[in-house]
C-alpha positions as CSV (number, residue, x, y, z in Angstrom):
1,M,98.4,103.3,111.0
2,P,95.3,103.0,109.0
3,S,96.1,103.0,104.9
4,P,95.6,106.1,103.3
5,Y,94.8,103.6,99.9
6,K,91.0,102.3,100.7
7,P,88.5,103.5,98.7
8,D,86.8,106.2,99.2
9,T,82.7,104.5,99.2
10,S,81.6,108.3,99.3
11,K,82.8,108.6,95.7
12,I,81.1,105.8,94.5
13,C,78.1,105.7,93.1
14,F,75.9,102.7,94.4
15,K,73.3,101.4,92.5
16,I,70.8,98.9,92.9
17,L,68.9,97.9,89.5
18,A,65.8,95.5,89.3
19,N,62.9,95.1,86.6
20,P,59.8,96.2,87.7
21,L,58.3,93.4,89.1
22,H,60.7,93.5,91.4
23,N,61.0,91.7,94.8
24,P,61.3,94.4,97.3
25,L,62.1,92.1,99.9
26,L,64.9,91.1,97.8
27,V,66.4,94.8,97.3
28,A,66.8,94.7,100.8
29,R,69.0,92.4,101.7
30,V,71.3,93.4,98.6
31,R,71.5,96.9,100.0
32,D,72.2,95.2,103.6
33,F,74.6,93.5,102.0
34,I,76.6,96.9,100.5
35,V,76.6,97.6,103.7
36,G,77.3,95.2,105.7
37,A,80.0,94.1,103.5
38,S,81.3,98.1,103.7
39,K,82.0,98.1,107.3
40,S,83.5,94.9,107.8
41,L,86.0,96.1,105.5
42,G,86.7,99.0,108.0
43,W,85.2,101.4,104.6
44,G,81.9,103.6,106.8
45,E,78.2,103.2,104.9
46,P,78.4,103.9,101.5
47,G,74.8,105.8,100.8
48,V,72.8,103.0,98.6
49,S,68.8,104.5,98.2
50,L,66.4,101.0,98.6
51,A,63.8,102.3,95.3
52,P,65.8,100.7,92.6
53,I,66.8,101.8,89.6
54,T,64.0,100.1,87.4
55,S,63.9,101.8,83.9
56,G,66.7,103.4,81.5
57,E,65.2,106.7,82.0
58,E,66.0,106.4,85.7
59,A,69.1,104.9,85.1
60,R,70.6,108.3,82.8
61,E,68.6,110.2,85.8
62,E,70.6,108.7,89.1
63,L,74.2,107.8,86.8
64,E,74.8,111.4,85.3
65,G,77.1,112.6,88.1
66,C,79.1,109.5,88.7
67,S,82.9,109.5,88.4
68,A,82.7,105.6,89.2
69,S,79.7,103.4,89.4
70,F,78.9,99.8,91.7
71,L,75.7,98.3,89.8
72,V,74.6,95.2,91.2
73,L,71.6,93.5,90.2
74,A,68.6,93.0,91.8
75,S,66.8,90.4,89.4
76,G,66.4,89.2,85.9
77,G,64.5,91.2,82.8
78,T,67.7,94.2,83.7
79,E,69.3,93.8,80.5
80,H,68.8,96.9,78.2
81,I,68.5,98.7,81.8
82,V,72.1,97.9,82.5
83,L,72.6,98.9,79.0
84,E,71.5,102.1,79.2
85,A,73.5,102.5,82.9
86,L,76.7,101.7,81.3
87,E,76.2,104.2,77.9
88,T,75.3,107.0,80.9
89,V,78.7,106.1,82.6
90,R,80.4,105.4,79.7
91,G,84.4,106.5,79.6
92,R,83.6,106.3,83.4
93,P,85.2,103.3,85.7
94,S,81.8,101.2,85.8
95,V,81.2,97.8,87.9
96,V,78.2,95.5,87.1
97,A,77.7,92.5,89.5
98,S,75.6,89.9,89.8
99,I,74.0,87.4,92.5
100,P,73.1,84.1,92.6
101,L,69.0,84.9,93.1
102,A,66.3,85.6,90.7
103,N,67.6,85.3,87.3
104,S,70.3,88.3,88.4
105,L,73.4,86.9,87.0
106,S,71.1,85.8,83.7
107,S,70.8,89.1,83.2
108,L,74.5,89.4,83.3
109,L,75.7,87.0,81.1
110,E,73.5,88.7,78.6
111,V,74.6,92.0,78.5
112,K,78.5,91.3,79.1
113,P,79.3,90.4,74.9
114,V,77.6,93.7,74.2
115,A,78.5,95.9,76.9
116,G,81.9,97.0,75.1
117,G,85.2,98.6,77.5
118,G,85.5,100.5,80.5
119,V,83.5,98.3,83.0
120,A,84.4,95.1,84.8
121,F,81.9,92.7,85.4
122,L,82.1,90.0,88.8
123,H,79.4,87.4,90.3
124,I,78.7,87.7,94.2
125,P,78.5,84.3,95.6
126,G,75.7,84.9,98.3
127,L,74.2,87.9,100.2
128,D,75.2,87.3,103.6
129,P,78.5,90.1,104.4
130,S,79.7,87.7,107.1
131,D,80.4,84.7,104.5
132,P,84.2,84.9,103.2
133,E,83.8,84.0,99.9
134,A,80.7,87.5,99.2
135,L,83.1,89.2,101.2
136,S,86.2,88.2,99.5
137,V,84.4,88.9,96.1
138,F,82.5,92.0,96.3
139,E,85.5,93.9,98.3
140,A,88.2,93.0,95.3
141,G,85.4,94.2,92.7
142,L,85.5,97.8,95.0
143,R,89.1,98.0,94.8
144,G,90.1,96.8,91.4
145,L,86.9,100.2,91.1
146,W,88.9,102.3,92.8
147,A,91.9,101.4,91.5
148,S,90.6,102.0,88.1
149,A,89.3,105.8,89.2
150,V,92.1,106.4,91.1
151,V,94.6,105.8,87.7
152,K,92.7,106.9,85.2
153,G,92.5,111.0,84.7
154,S,95.7,111.0,87.0
155,R,98.2,113.8,87.1
156,V,101.9,111.6,87.1
157,G,104.8,113.4,88.0
158,I,109.0,112.8,86.3
159,I,111.3,114.9,87.4
160,G,114.2,114.5,85.3
161,D,114.6,112.6,82.5
162,P,114.6,108.8,83.4
163,S,117.4,107.2,84.4
164,P,119.9,106.1,81.5
165,W,120.2,102.2,82.0
166,L,116.1,102.4,81.4
167,V,116.9,101.2,77.9
168,Y,113.4,99.6,78.0
169,S,110.6,100.8,80.9
170,L,109.8,104.9,78.8
171,P,105.8,105.1,78.7
172,S,104.3,105.6,75.6
173,G,102.1,108.5,74.3
174,E,99.6,106.7,73.0
175,G,99.4,104.0,76.0
176,L,99.0,107.0,78.0
177,K,96.2,109.3,76.5
178,R,94.7,105.5,76.7
179,L,94.7,105.3,80.7
180,G,93.9,108.8,80.9
181,V,97.0,109.2,82.5
182,E,98.0,113.1,82.0
183,L,102.1,113.0,83.0
184,V,103.4,116.0,84.2
185,R,107.5,117.1,83.6
186,V,109.1,118.9,86.4
187,D,113.0,119.9,85.6
188,A,115.7,118.6,87.6
189,K,117.5,121.7,88.3
190,E,114.1,123.2,89.5
191,F,113.3,120.5,91.9
192,V,117.3,121.0,93.3
193,A,116.3,124.1,93.5
194,R,113.4,123.1,96.0
195,V,115.3,120.6,97.6
196,T,118.0,123.4,98.8
197,R,115.0,125.7,100.1
198,E,113.6,123.3,102.5
199,K,114.2,122.6,105.9
200,P,114.0,118.7,107.2
201,P,111.3,118.0,109.5
202,L,113.8,117.0,112.6
203,E,111.7,115.4,114.8
204,L,109.9,113.1,111.7
205,G,113.7,111.9,111.2
206,E,114.6,112.1,115.5
207,K,111.8,109.6,115.6
208,I,113.1,107.4,112.5
209,V,116.7,107.0,113.7
210,R,115.2,106.0,117.3
211,G,113.1,103.2,115.7
212,A,116.3,101.7,113.8
213,E,118.0,98.7,115.0
214,D,121.3,100.2,113.8
215,A,122.3,103.0,112.0
216,E,124.9,104.0,110.4
217,L,124.8,107.3,108.4
218,A,126.6,109.9,105.8
219,P,127.7,112.7,107.2
220,G,124.7,115.3,107.5
221,E,121.4,112.4,107.1
222,P,119.1,112.4,108.0
223,G,118.8,116.3,107.2
224,K,119.6,116.0,103.6
225,S,117.5,113.2,102.8
226,L,114.3,114.8,104.4
227,R,114.7,117.9,102.7
228,V,114.7,115.7,99.4
229,Y,111.1,113.7,101.8
230,S,109.7,117.5,102.2
231,A,110.4,119.0,98.4
232,L,108.5,115.3,96.9
233,K,105.8,116.0,99.6
234,R,104.8,119.7,99.3
235,L,105.6,119.1,95.1
236,A,102.9,116.6,94.8
237,G,100.4,119.0,96.7
238,E,101.0,121.5,94.4
239,L,100.5,119.9,91.3
240,E,97.7,117.4,92.4
241,L,100.2,114.7,91.8
242,R,98.5,110.6,92.4
243,A,102.3,109.1,91.8
244,V,105.6,110.6,91.3
245,T,108.9,108.9,90.3
246,P,112.2,111.3,90.5
247,A,115.3,110.3,88.5
248,C,117.4,110.8,91.4
249,W,120.5,110.4,90.3
250,W,120.4,113.6,88.0
251,F,120.0,115.6,91.2
252,Y,122.5,113.4,94.3
253,K,125.1,115.4,93.0
254,D,124.1,118.8,93.6
255,T,121.9,117.6,97.1
256,G,124.2,115.0,98.2
257,A,121.3,112.7,98.7
258,N,119.0,110.4,96.9
259,A,115.1,109.4,97.3
260,C,115.1,106.2,99.2
261,L,114.9,107.4,102.4
262,A,111.8,110.1,101.0
263,H,110.3,106.3,98.9
264,T,110.1,105.0,102.4
265,I,108.1,107.4,104.1
266,L,106.3,109.1,101.6
267,N,104.3,105.1,100.3
268,D,102.8,105.1,103.9
269,E,102.5,108.8,104.0
270,G,99.6,108.0,101.0
271,V,102.3,109.6,98.3
272,V,102.9,107.1,95.4
273,V,106.7,107.4,94.8
274,G,108.3,105.0,92.2
275,C,112.2,105.2,91.1
276,E,114.7,106.2,88.2
277,G,111.8,107.7,86.2
278,D,110.8,104.6,85.2
279,V,106.6,106.2,84.7
280,P,105.1,102.7,83.4
281,S,105.9,100.9,86.8
282,T,105.2,104.1,88.6
283,I,101.4,103.4,87.7
284,A,101.8,99.8,87.5
285,M,102.8,100.7,91.4
286,L,99.7,103.2,91.7
287,L,97.7,100.6,90.4
288,A,98.8,97.6,92.7
289,T,98.9,99.9,95.3
290,Y,95.0,101.3,95.7
291,A,94.1,97.5,94.2
292,S,95.7,96.3,97.4
293,G,95.1,98.7,99.9
294,S,99.0,98.4,100.9
295,P,102.0,100.8,100.3
296,A,103.8,99.2,97.8
297,F,107.9,97.6,97.2
298,F,109.1,98.9,94.2
299,A,112.4,96.6,93.7
300,N,115.3,95.1,91.2
301,I,115.0,91.5,90.3
302,A,117.7,90.7,91.0
303,D,118.4,87.2,91.4
304,I,116.7,84.3,89.8
305,R,117.1,80.6,90.5
306,G,114.8,77.6,88.8
307,D,111.1,78.7,90.9
308,R,113.0,81.7,93.6
309,V,113.3,85.1,93.3
310,L,115.4,87.4,94.9
311,I,113.2,90.9,94.1
312,A,115.7,93.9,95.9
313,H,115.9,98.2,96.4
314,C,116.2,100.5,99.0
315,T,112.8,102.1,98.9
316,A,110.8,99.5,100.6
317,P,108.0,100.9,103.2
318,L,108.4,100.7,107.1
319,S,105.1,99.9,107.2
320,L,105.5,96.4,105.2
321,G,108.9,95.4,108.3
322,E,108.4,94.5,111.7
323,R,111.7,96.4,111.8
324,Y,114.9,98.0,110.4
325,R,118.2,99.4,109.5
326,L,119.7,102.9,108.1
327,T,123.2,102.8,106.4
328,R,124.3,103.9,103.6
329,H,123.2,103.2,100.0
330,F,125.3,100.4,98.6
331,I,126.1,102.0,95.2
332,T,127.6,105.6,96.2
333,G,128.2,105.3,100.3
334,G,126.4,108.8,100.8
335,S,123.1,109.5,101.9
336,V,121.2,107.1,103.5
337,T,118.5,104.1,102.8
338,C,116.5,101.4,105.0
339,R,116.9,97.4,105.3
340,V,113.7,96.2,106.5
341,R,113.0,92.7,107.7
342,F,109.3,92.2,106.1
343,K,106.1,91.1,108.3
344,P,105.5,87.2,107.5
345,Y,103.0,87.8,104.6
346,K,102.9,84.3,103.3
347,Q,102.1,85.6,100.4
348,W,103.1,88.8,97.3
349,T,101.0,89.8,94.2
350,L,103.7,90.7,91.9
351,V,102.9,93.2,89.2
352,R,104.6,94.5,86.0
353,L,103.2,97.3,83.4
354,D,104.6,96.7,79.6
355,P,105.8,100.0,78.3
356,Q,103.4,100.6,76.0
357,L,100.8,100.3,78.9
358,E,98.6,97.7,77.0
359,K,99.7,94.3,79.3
360,L,99.7,93.7,82.9
361,R,101.8,90.8,84.4
362,V,100.7,89.2,87.6
363,A,102.2,86.6,90.0
364,I,102.0,85.1,93.3
365,G,105.0,84.1,95.2
366,E,105.5,81.8,98.2
367,T,107.5,84.2,100.7
368,V,110.7,82.0,101.0
369,D,113.1,84.2,103.0
370,R,112.2,87.6,104.6
371,D,115.7,89.1,105.1
372,P,118.3,87.4,103.5
373,G,120.9,89.5,104.3
374,L,123.0,89.3,100.4
375,Q,126.2,91.4,99.8
376,F,126.5,94.2,97.2
377,Q,122.3,93.9,96.7
378,C,120.1,97.0,97.2
379,E,119.8,96.7,100.9
380,S,115.7,95.5,101.7
381,Q,115.7,91.9,100.2
382,L,112.9,89.3,99.3
383,V,112.8,85.9,97.9
384,L,110.0,84.6,97.4
385,R,108.9,81.5,95.8
386,V,106.9,81.7,92.0
387,K,105.1,79.8,89.7
388,G,106.8,80.3,86.5
389,A,109.4,82.6,87.9
390,R,111.3,81.6,84.5
391,R,109.4,84.0,82.6
392,L,110.8,86.6,84.0
393,F,113.3,86.0,82.6
394,E,112.8,83.9,78.7
395,D,110.3,86.9,78.1
396,S,111.9,89.5,79.5
397,M,109.1,92.5,80.3
398,G,111.9,94.8,81.6
399,N,113.3,95.0,85.4
400,H,111.0,96.8,88.1
401,H,108.5,95.2,88.7
402,I,106.0,95.8,92.3
403,A,105.2,93.8,94.8
404,V,102.0,94.5,97.7
405,P,101.7,91.6,100.3
406,G,98.5,89.3,99.7
407,D,96.4,88.1,96.8
408,S,95.3,90.9,94.6
409,R,95.3,89.3,91.7
410,M,91.3,89.6,91.1
411,A,91.4,93.2,92.2
412,L,94.0,93.7,89.8
413,R,92.3,91.7,87.0
414,I,89.0,94.2,87.1
415,A,90.6,97.5,87.2
416,A,92.9,96.1,84.6
417,E,89.1,95.5,82.8
418,I,87.9,98.7,83.0
419,L,91.0,100.3,82.3
420,G,91.8,97.9,79.0
421,L,95.1,96.7,80.1
422,R,95.7,92.5,79.2
423,V,96.4,90.6,82.1
424,E,99.1,87.6,82.1
425,E,99.4,85.4,84.8
426,L,102.1,83.4,85.5
427,G,102.0,79.9,87.4
């Protein structure tokens, strides 16, 4: 199943900037690289003109309506054009990229110190779309740009009040404003009423039960949990939410179901769902999901031993696993959760955003155990070897961390630069 989180290149303005004495053959090569790289990554063909922007006036005309911009310098002597372009799109996410030809990098280095915020800079090391290094940098730049554009201006829902144990992970109003995130509050009782009105999608429930290796279900499941799924999906659509975090303990006693199965399904379907009313971690999940192009695992830090970290929760997306079991929730003994055996990814990226929404902590974890099967832990479990793991304990930024497969550090750095977040990398 294709990921719903890949960049939408139709909503990004790709522009080539060059001085008036530019070489048209080089501009054509830049355009061919952008188109070829986008196709290689499965994103379709972006609209990019062979006619470059060669003046500040053209920059103002070409970029006025752009909500996100990817600007490539095809030559040197473009400093004033770049600054005019960035002034035109001020407040909207932008990337400026150089190439190793025609003094392009020289112009970027001159502009970077005076460009101001809301923009990230990168250097593409070649114009061959089949070159892995050039393709990797382009992909990271585009994913980072797209992730920042998704976060900025997004509506994030919280159902009920944050869970009472979240004594630290409470969002800063100033931080939300700075990121351009609107927090939409939904009353827990109102949501319970929504759940009771929903009819469970029985075919989906049968499919999920058939696909499980084993199924130990509480009475009325998976129907009860699928009502929560349908209510969350409908709510996200009606309120135009990019992400939502239900403090599910507030409505478990009224509905007889938690939101675990709903999280598992919806994060695969394109609705980012975080846990327990943790808004900062849900925003981090939104950022990591779009920066990686993959559904994310919202997890607890459950154990740290040397450089080994156990992360665990009951909400892993099924697409991240090679098989799964259905079981009752290990704390309440009711409802239903999934125990996912993760696919053999070699690496994972761990992400945490502080409650002030100022600092993004990023770490790479090497996979040690994809399903340790430990008792008295949340069901889906993953053991990672993380350099600097002790910092997670000694310099705690809170509990919940987001895990996405692969190495998304470059894309996250680019998104953070655009959003004005400080990046702290462990290791």
